[in-house]
C-alpha positions in Angstrom: 94.9 97.9 106.1 94.6 95.1 109.9 97.5 93.8 111.6 98.4 91.3 114.1 101.9 91.4 115.5 103.1 93.2 112.4 101.7 91.4 109.6 98.6 92.2 107.3 95.5 90.4 108.5 93.4 90.3 105.9 90.3 89.1 107.6 86.7 89.9 107.8 85.0 92.4 105.6 88.0 92.2 103.3 86.9 91.5 99.8 88.9 90.1 96.8 88.4 92.9 94.5 91.1 92.1 91.9 91.6 88.3 91.8 94.2 88.6 89.1 96.0 91.8 90.6 95.6 90.3 94.2 94.1 93.6 94.8 91.0 93.7 98.7 89.0 96.2 99.4 87.7 96.5 103.0 84.4 98.7 103.1 84.6 101.8 106.2 82.0 104.2 105.5 80.0 105.3 102.9 82.4 107.1 100.9 85.1 105.0 103.3 87.4 102.6 101.8 90.5 100.8 103.0 92.5 99.1 99.6 95.4 97.4 99.1 97.3 95.3 96.8 100.4 93.1 96.8 103.2 94.9 94.7 105.7 91.6 96.3 106.8 90.1 93.3 109.0 87.6 95.0 105.3 86.3 96.1 102.8 86.6 93.1 105.5 84.9 91.3 105.4 82.5 94.2 101.0 82.5 94.0 101.2 82.6 89.9 103.6 79.5 90.3 101.2 77.2 92.4 97.8 78.3 90.6 99.8 76.7 87.2 100.3 73.9 89.0 97.0 73.5 89.5 97.0 74.0 92.5 93.3 75.9 93.9 93.5 78.0 96.8 92.3 80.7 98.9 94.2 83.3 98.3 93.5 86.1 101.4 94.6 82.6 103.0 97.7 82.4 102.1 98.8 85.8 102.2 97.6 85.7 106.1 99.5 82.4 106.9 102.4 83.4 104.4 103.0 86.5 107.5 103.1 90.3 104.7 104.3 92.9 106.2 103.1 96.7 104.9 105.9 96.7 103.0 104.4 93.8 101.1 101.4 95.8 99.3 100.6 99.4 98.0 98.0 100.7 100.1 95.8 103.7 101.5 92.5 104.6 102.6 90.4 106.8 100.7 86.9 109.1 101.2 85.9 109.9 98.3 84.4 112.9 99.4 88.5 114.0 99.8 87.8 114.3 96.0 85.9 116.9 93.9 83.2 116.2 90.9 86.6 117.8 88.7 89.1 115.3 89.8 86.6 112.8 89.9 85.9 113.1 86.4 89.1 113.0 85.3 90.5 109.3 87.3 86.6 107.9 85.7 87.2 108.9 82.3 90.1 106.5 82.2 87.5 103.5 83.1 84.5 104.7 80.0 81.4 103.6 81.8 81.8 101.6 84.3 79.3 103.8 87.0 76.5 103.6 83.8 73.5 101.4 85.1 74.7 100.7 88.8 71.9 103.2 91.0 73.9 102.0 94.6 76.0 104.9 95.8 77.1 102.5 98.1 79.1 100.8 95.0 79.4 103.7 93.1 81.2 104.7 96.0 83.6 102.0 96.1 84.0 101.8 92.6 85.0 105.8 92.5 87.3 104.3 95.4 88.9 101.6 93.3 89.9 104.0 90.4 91.6 106.2 92.3 93.5 104.0 94.3 94.5 102.9 90.6 95.1 105.6 89.1 97.4 107.2 92.4 98.4 103.7 93.5 102.6 103.9 92.4 102.3 107.7 93.9 100.3 108.5 96.6 100.0 105.0 98.1 104.0 103.1 97.9 104.5 100.6 100.1 106.3 101.5 104.1 
């Protein structure tokens, strides 16, 4: 994750990959990605309440202005080459044919990394 004075900053390169769960990804290389997902339930409730009232805004900017810290996020860096074919197969089996028809290797790697992050978020990528 990127920081400014101890606060998380979702700046250039961070892409929202799951807006329903406030999950973001930043490409670090062809096989390496940084993932984070908001873990702070009170901030999630605040965003959802604002959106339900019809307030539409850039969630990334809102979170930057809110001043979240690493304790508010599940986060971690994933290099898909750190996982063998069996580990990747086990993770991907829960996602059906999500990679079907995707030929771009970097995009395939990003999707695999996201599935790894989501599969191990509550064990390996806890807020600190």
